[in-house]
C-alpha atoms as an extended CHARMM CRD file, in Angstrom:
* protein
*
       118  EXT
         1         1  MET       CA            -21.4350000000       -2.3540000000       14.5590000000  PROA      1               0.0000000000
         2         2  ILE       CA            -21.5230000000       -5.4400000000       12.3740000000  PROA      2               0.0000000000
         3         3  ALA       CA            -25.3150000000       -5.2540000000       12.0730000000  PROA      3               0.0000000000
         4         4  ILE       CA            -25.1650000000       -1.5610000000       11.1650000000  PROA      4               0.0000000000
         5         5  ALA       CA            -22.5620000000       -2.2760000000        8.4770000000  PROA      5               0.0000000000
         6         6  PHE       CA            -24.6690000000       -5.0780000000        6.9970000000  PROA      6               0.0000000000
         7         7  GLY       CA            -27.7180000000       -2.8250000000        7.0430000000  PROA      7               0.0000000000
         8         8  ALA       CA            -25.8160000000       -0.0540000000        5.2730000000  PROA      8               0.0000000000
         9         9  ALA       CA            -24.5230000000       -2.4910000000        2.6580000000  PROA      9               0.0000000000
        10        10  THR       CA            -28.0730000000       -3.4880000000        1.6930000000  PROA      10              0.0000000000
        11        11  GLN       CA            -29.0630000000        0.1220000000        0.9690000000  PROA      11              0.0000000000
        12        12  VAL       CA            -26.4660000000        0.8110000000       -1.7170000000  PROA      12              0.0000000000
        13        13  ALA       CA            -25.3150000000       -1.2190000000       -4.6640000000  PROA      13              0.0000000000
        14        14  ASN       CA            -22.7580000000       -0.6970000000       -7.4430000000  PROA      14              0.0000000000
        15        15  SER       CA            -21.6090000000        2.6340000000       -6.1080000000  PROA      15              0.0000000000
        16        16  ARG       CA            -18.7450000000        4.1380000000       -4.2210000000  PROA      16              0.0000000000
        17        17  GLU       CA            -20.7970000000        4.0640000000       -1.0330000000  PROA      17              0.0000000000
        18        18  GLY       CA            -21.4700000000        0.3870000000       -1.6240000000  PROA      18              0.0000000000
        19        19  LEU       CA            -17.7690000000       -0.3780000000       -1.8420000000  PROA      19              0.0000000000
        20        20  ILE       CA            -17.0910000000        1.5780000000        1.3450000000  PROA      20              0.0000000000
        21        21  ALA       CA            -19.9240000000       -0.2520000000        3.1220000000  PROA      21              0.0000000000
        22        22  GLU       CA            -18.5290000000       -3.5740000000        1.9330000000  PROA      22              0.0000000000
        23        23  VAL       CA            -15.0560000000       -2.7790000000        3.2480000000  PROA      23              0.0000000000
        24        24  ILE       CA            -16.4960000000       -1.6750000000        6.5860000000  PROA      24              0.0000000000
        25        25  THR       CA            -18.5320000000       -4.8750000000        6.7440000000  PROA      25              0.0000000000
        26        26  LEU       CA            -15.4750000000       -7.0100000000        6.0980000000  PROA      26              0.0000000000
        27        27  LEU       CA            -13.3890000000       -5.1480000000        8.6810000000  PROA      27              0.0000000000
        28        28  ALA       CA            -16.1860000000       -5.4220000000       11.2470000000  PROA      28              0.0000000000
        29        29  GLY       CA            -16.4030000000       -9.1510000000       10.5660000000  PROA      29              0.0000000000
        30        30  LEU       CA            -12.6360000000       -9.4860000000       10.9740000000  PROA      30              0.0000000000
        31        31  ALA       CA            -12.7840000000       -7.6170000000       14.2880000000  PROA      31              0.0000000000
        32        32  GLY       CA            -15.6650000000       -9.7900000000       15.4980000000  PROA      32              0.0000000000
        33        33  ILE       CA            -13.9240000000      -13.0360000000       14.5680000000  PROA      33              0.0000000000
        34        34  SER       CA            -10.7100000000      -11.8200000000       16.2040000000  PROA      34              0.0000000000
        35        35  LEU       CA            -12.5570000000      -11.0810000000       19.4390000000  PROA      35              0.0000000000
        36        36  VAL       CA            -14.2650000000      -14.4690000000       19.4030000000  PROA      36              0.0000000000
        37        37  LEU       CA            -10.9650000000      -16.2800000000       18.8330000000  PROA      37              0.0000000000
        38        38  TYR       CA             -9.3060000000      -14.2470000000       21.5780000000  PROA      38              0.0000000000
        39        39  GLY       CA            -12.1190000000      -15.1320000000       23.9640000000  PROA      39              0.0000000000
        40        40  VAL       CA            -11.8150000000      -18.8240000000       23.1350000000  PROA      40              0.0000000000
        41        41  PHE       CA             -8.0370000000      -19.1660000000       23.2490000000  PROA      41              0.0000000000
        42        42  ALA       CA             -6.9310000000      -16.4920000000       25.7480000000  PROA      42              0.0000000000
        43        43  GLY       CA             -7.0840000000      -18.7690000000       28.7800000000  PROA      43              0.0000000000
        44        44  ALA       CA             -6.1420000000      -21.9890000000       26.9960000000  PROA      44              0.0000000000
        45        45  ARG       CA             -2.7020000000      -22.4270000000       28.5410000000  PROA      45              0.0000000000
        46        46  ARG       CA             -1.9010000000      -22.1660000000       32.1770000000  PROA      46              0.0000000000
        47        47  VAL       CA              1.5000000000      -21.0280000000       33.3110000000  PROA      47              0.0000000000
        48        48  PRO       CA              2.6190000000      -22.5640000000       36.6030000000  PROA      48              0.0000000000
        49        49  VAL       CA              2.8830000000      -19.9820000000       39.3550000000  PROA      49              0.0000000000
        50        50  SER       CA              6.2260000000      -19.9270000000       41.1120000000  PROA      50              0.0000000000
        51        51  ALA       CA              6.1850000000      -20.4820000000       44.8570000000  PROA      51              0.0000000000
        52        52  ILE       CA              8.5380000000      -17.5740000000       45.4930000000  PROA      52              0.0000000000
        53        53  PRO       CA              6.6870000000      -14.2750000000       45.7570000000  PROA      53              0.0000000000
        54        54  ARG       CA              8.2880000000      -11.4580000000       43.8110000000  PROA      54              0.0000000000
        55        55  PRO       CA              8.5170000000       -8.0050000000       45.3420000000  PROA      55              0.0000000000
        56        56  ALA       CA              6.4730000000       -5.3210000000       43.6610000000  PROA      56              0.0000000000
        57        57  ALA       CA              8.3750000000       -3.1220000000       41.2540000000  PROA      57              0.0000000000
        58        58  PRO       CA              8.8660000000        0.4110000000       42.5370000000  PROA      58              0.0000000000
        59        59  ALA       CA              6.6280000000        2.9910000000       40.8800000000  PROA      59              0.0000000000
        60        60  ARG       CA              8.5120000000        5.2510000000       38.5310000000  PROA      60              0.0000000000
        61        61  PRO       CA              7.4820000000        8.7870000000       37.6990000000  PROA      61              0.0000000000
        62        62  PRO       CA              6.1040000000        9.3170000000       34.1970000000  PROA      62              0.0000000000
        63        63  SER       CA              8.6300000000       10.5920000000       31.6970000000  PROA      63              0.0000000000
        64        64  SER       CA              8.2840000000       13.4320000000       29.2590000000  PROA      64              0.0000000000
        65        65  ARG       CA              8.4250000000       10.8310000000       26.4930000000  PROA      65              0.0000000000
        66        66  GLU       CA              5.0790000000        9.4550000000       27.6600000000  PROA      66              0.0000000000
        67        67  PHE       CA              3.6400000000       12.9740000000       27.6050000000  PROA      67              0.0000000000
        68        68  GLY       CA              4.9740000000       13.4210000000       24.0670000000  PROA      68              0.0000000000
        69        69  MET       CA              3.4430000000       10.1230000000       22.9640000000  PROA      69              0.0000000000
        70        70  GLY       CA              0.0910000000       11.0990000000       24.5040000000  PROA      70              0.0000000000
        71        71  ALA       CA              0.1290000000       14.5240000000       22.8780000000  PROA      71              0.0000000000
        72        72  ALA       CA              1.1280000000       13.0140000000       19.5280000000  PROA      72              0.0000000000
        73        73  GLY       CA             -1.6970000000       10.4750000000       19.7960000000  PROA      73              0.0000000000
        74        74  LEU       CA             -4.2280000000       13.2050000000       20.5030000000  PROA      74              0.0000000000
        75        75  GLY       CA             -2.8500000000       15.2100000000       17.5730000000  PROA      75              0.0000000000
        76        76  VAL       CA             -3.0720000000       12.2600000000       15.1840000000  PROA      76              0.0000000000
        77        77  ALA       CA             -6.6390000000       11.5500000000       16.3200000000  PROA      77              0.0000000000
        78        78  ALA       CA             -7.5970000000       15.1910000000       15.7830000000  PROA      78              0.0000000000
        79        79  ILE       CA             -6.0650000000       15.1860000000       12.2890000000  PROA      79              0.0000000000
        80        80  LEU       CA             -7.8130000000       11.9300000000       11.3350000000  PROA      80              0.0000000000
        81        81  ILE       CA            -11.2070000000       13.0220000000       12.6520000000  PROA      81              0.0000000000
        82        82  GLY       CA            -10.8160000000       16.4710000000       11.0910000000  PROA      82              0.0000000000
        83        83  GLY       CA             -9.9480000000       14.8970000000        7.7440000000  PROA      83              0.0000000000
        84        84  LEU       CA            -13.0100000000       12.6900000000        7.9340000000  PROA      84              0.0000000000
        85        85  ALA       CA            -15.2050000000       15.6710000000        8.8120000000  PROA      85              0.0000000000
        86        86  ILE       CA            -13.8830000000       17.7340000000        5.8950000000  PROA      86              0.0000000000
        87        87  THR       CA            -13.9130000000       15.0380000000        3.2230000000  PROA      87              0.0000000000
        88        88  ALA       CA            -16.7430000000       12.7050000000        4.2260000000  PROA      88              0.0000000000
        89        89  GLY       CA            -19.0410000000       14.6600000000        6.5240000000  PROA      89              0.0000000000
        90        90  TRP       CA            -19.9060000000       14.7260000000       10.1780000000  PROA      90              0.0000000000
        91        91  GLN       CA            -21.4400000000       11.2150000000       10.1780000000  PROA      91              0.0000000000
        92        92  TRP       CA            -18.1330000000        9.6270000000        9.1820000000  PROA      92              0.0000000000
        93        93  ALA       CA            -16.3210000000       11.8760000000       11.6490000000  PROA      93              0.0000000000
        94        94  ALA       CA            -18.6320000000       10.6110000000       14.4020000000  PROA      94              0.0000000000
        95        95  LEU       CA            -17.9450000000        7.0000000000       13.4040000000  PROA      95              0.0000000000
        96        96  GLY       CA            -14.2230000000        7.7420000000       13.2860000000  PROA      96              0.0000000000
        97        97  THR       CA            -14.4370000000        9.2090000000       16.7760000000  PROA      97              0.0000000000
        98        98  VAL       CA            -16.0630000000        6.0250000000       18.0550000000  PROA      98              0.0000000000
        99        99  VAL       CA            -13.3960000000        3.8780000000       16.3880000000  PROA      99              0.0000000000
       100       100  LEU       CA            -10.5620000000        6.0680000000       17.6910000000  PROA      100             0.0000000000
       101       101  LEU       CA            -12.0090000000        6.3600000000       21.2010000000  PROA      101             0.0000000000
       102       102  PRO       CA             -9.5990000000        3.8170000000       22.7780000000  PROA      102             0.0000000000
       103       103  MET       CA             -6.6440000000        5.6750000000       21.2780000000  PROA      103             0.0000000000
       104       104  ILE       CA             -7.9820000000        9.0350000000       22.4410000000  PROA      104             0.0000000000
       105       105  VAL       CA             -8.5820000000        7.7760000000       25.9880000000  PROA      105             0.0000000000
       106       106  GLY       CA             -5.1390000000        6.1600000000       26.1890000000  PROA      106             0.0000000000
       107       107  SER       CA             -3.4010000000        9.2680000000       24.9010000000  PROA      107             0.0000000000
       108       108  ALA       CA             -5.3430000000       11.5000000000       27.2800000000  PROA      108             0.0000000000
       109       109  TYR       CA             -4.3950000000        9.1550000000       30.1380000000  PROA      109             0.0000000000
       110       110  PHE       CA             -0.6940000000        9.4970000000       29.2680000000  PROA      110             0.0000000000
       111       111  CYS       CA             -0.9950000000       13.2980000000       29.2650000000  PROA      111             0.0000000000
       112       112  ALA       CA             -3.0500000000       13.4400000000       32.4820000000  PROA      112             0.0000000000
       113       113  ARG       CA             -0.7030000000       11.0620000000       34.2900000000  PROA      113             0.0000000000
       114       114  PHE       CA              2.3010000000       13.1880000000       33.3840000000  PROA      114             0.0000000000
       115       115  LEU       CA              0.5900000000       16.4570000000       34.3460000000  PROA      115             0.0000000000
       116       116  ARG       CA             -0.7110000000       15.0280000000       37.6370000000  PROA      116             0.0000000000
       117       117  ALA       CA              2.7970000000       13.9070000000       38.6500000000  PROA      117             0.0000000000
       118       118  ARG       CA              4.3240000000       17.3470000000       38.0060000000  PROA      118             0.0000000000
């Protein structure tokens, strides 16, 4: 994604598209640096494991609040992608779908988990 953003930034200059490409490039760089720092420092500290084993927590049934959160997440994603499709075109809507994919999958999981339990 970072390489695509840099490539897009070289094609436009002093235009609205150029500013958008620059912002996307900076955000992609921020995401890349964040992932690198997370990879470096995620396992830096070790927490001592207690010798006493803890019993597993009992599984609780999913609540209707989780279903509401999942449905709201899917609704927000649909509104955002629809807004991109209307205002910026299908290419931006496709990119927005890729960016929102983790949110869409998580929201769909909440809904499916609730419906499967009922």
